N, C-alpha and C positions, 0 to 999 in steps of 0.2 A: 291768137296763139292756141294751138291744139293742146288739150290736157295730156299729161303723160298717161301711158297705158298702165293698168293695174297688173299686178302679178299674173292673175287669171288671164287676162287679155293677151299678155305676152306669151304665156304657155300655149294657149289656143293657137295663136299666130305662128309660134314656132312648130306646133304639131301639124299645122296645115302645110308646112313646107315638105313634109314627108309625102311622097307621091301615093304611096299605098293608103295613108290615112285620108288623104285629100280625096282620093277615088272613093273610098267608103263614105265619106261625107257627102260627096256629090250624088252617090247612088241613093243614099238615105233621103237626101233633100228631093231628088226626083220622084221617089216613091211617095213621099208626103205630098207633093204637088198633085200627082195623079189622083190620090184619094180625095184631097180637097176639091179638085175639079169635079170628080164624080159626085161627091156629096152635094156641091153646090148645083149641079145639073138636076140631080134627084129633087132637091129642095125647090128649084125653079119650077119643075113639073108640078109639085104638090101646090104651090102658090097658083100656077096656072089653072089647076082643077079646082081652086078654091077651097081646098081642104085645110083644116087646122091640123096641127101636130096630133092633137087628141084623136081627130077622125082617122088620120093615117094609122095611128097606133091600134085603133079598134079594127080597122080593115086588114091589118097585118097579123092581129092577135098578139102584138108585142106589148110590153108594158109601156105606159105612156112616158115614163122617165127615160126609157131607153131611146125612144124616138126624139124626145127633147134633147138628150146628150148628143145624139148623132148630129143635129142641126145647130147646137149652140156651143159645143166645146171647140175651143181654139184649134186643136189638132185631133180630130176624131180618128180612131183607129177601129173601125167596124170590121166585123168578119165578113167574109164573102157571103155567108148565108144570110146575114143581116141585110147587106146591100141587095142581094137578089130578091128577098122577101119584100123589102120596100119598093124596089123597082117594079116587081110583078104587080103589086097592089096599084101602082100608078100607071099600069100598062106600058111599061118601059121594058126594053131588052138591053141587058149588058152584054156587049160584044167585045171579044178580045181581037186586036188587029196588030199587025206588025208596026213596030215603031218606025217613024219616018226617018 
């Protein structure tokens, strides 16, 4: 038997019934997924090149803790400038393309 929903869970479920709020939630989730995918791809390149996070920080001129946070925080929210600097150091190009 499923446990009853808490008050907070009922509130969130009710709010998601509102089409405007549901659309805002879905848009935020889509942006989060895109940032996560980009950060994972950048980190995969770092690993492929055999660089530590400290080495990447040195090559970008960024503080080591900033690079560590980028790859270890559950939901990083880096600036575009940070992503471009890290990608550039890894010989990657960030390209915008129309969504499918």
